[in-house]
N, C-alpha and C positions, 0 to 999 in steps of 0.2 A: 182315218190317218193318214197320214204321209206314210209310205213304205220305207223311203229311203231316209240316210242319214242319222244322226245319232241315234241311239235306243240306250234301253239299259237289259242287261238279262238278269232275271232270277233263277237262281237256283237254289231246291229244297233237297237235300240228303235226308233220308228215311230210309227204314226198312219194309220189306215185301210185307210182314206180318201187321203193320202199324194201321188200324182200325180207326175211325171216327162214325159214331153211332153205327157200329156194327158192320160198318161196311171198309173196303181197302181203301185207305189214308190219299192213297194217291190217283185213286178215281173219284173220289169228294173233292181233291183240288184240281183235277183236270174238267170235271164238271161245273166247278165254282169260276176258274178262267173263263168258260165258255159263256157263263151266264153273264159275265162280268163283261163282256164284249175286247176278250185282249185277243193280240194280234196271233199269237200261237202258243202252242207248248208240244211238249213233247218230252214222253217218260221212257228214261232208260232203266234196264233191269240189269245190274252188275253179276256177274258172275264169281265175285269176292270181294270182302271189302271189313273195314274195320270201323266201329264206332266208339262214341264217348265212352262207354264200359272196356274197350280193350279186348271186346270180344272177336275173333275172328271167324266173319261169316261165309261162310262157301259152299256149293252146292255138293253133294253126298248122295250118292246113289243109295245108302244106307239106312240115309234122314226120311223121318215120314214127314216131315215137318221142315222146310226149307224157308228160313229166315236170309234172304238176300237183299243187298244195297238195291236202293232205290233213288234215280235221281230224278226229280220235276223240271224241266227246264220249260222258262217262260220267257218271250221278251214283247217287250213293249217300248212305248214312250215312259220317261222316267214319271209324269206325274197318275197314269194308269199303273203303276208297278208299285210306287210305294204305298197307293190307296188301297192295293191287293196284300201289301204284306199285312193290313189290320185285319182282313181276313184269316189269315192263316196265323196269326196271334192268336186266334181264340180256337180253330180246331187243331192244329198242330202242337201237341204235350211233349212230345221227344224228336228234336232233330234240326238240324242247322240251316241257317237260311243263309244265303250268300247274294248280294247284288256287283255286279258289274259292268263297265261302261263297253258299248260297241259299236260301231258302224255299220248300217245295210249298205252296200254298196250294191244289191241286184236285189230286187223280187218279184217272180215273173210266178203268175197262176193264171190259167184259162177260170172265163167266166161263168158264174153257174150255168149246168145245165138247163 
């Protein structure tokens, strides 16, 4: 893949307690992105958020179980991203998926050691 130029950013908004086959959903998505050869993915854990049920999720020292917002961001060319959304349709029961245009102007990395 040519790393520079017009690309797509896929963002998946889920909760930290979301699961797929008893595993954290964000972890499953990340592994599937790697299996599909997508260029890059990052998982962000939020400190607070509000989801589709209008519940505010936030960190609390008093809570035994923290359900915090998670954003999985994946970048690659349009074809690969669109194909990946078909995988997400099968494994994401609840969440928000967005797709935006972006332009990569610089991408540098060292060769494998």
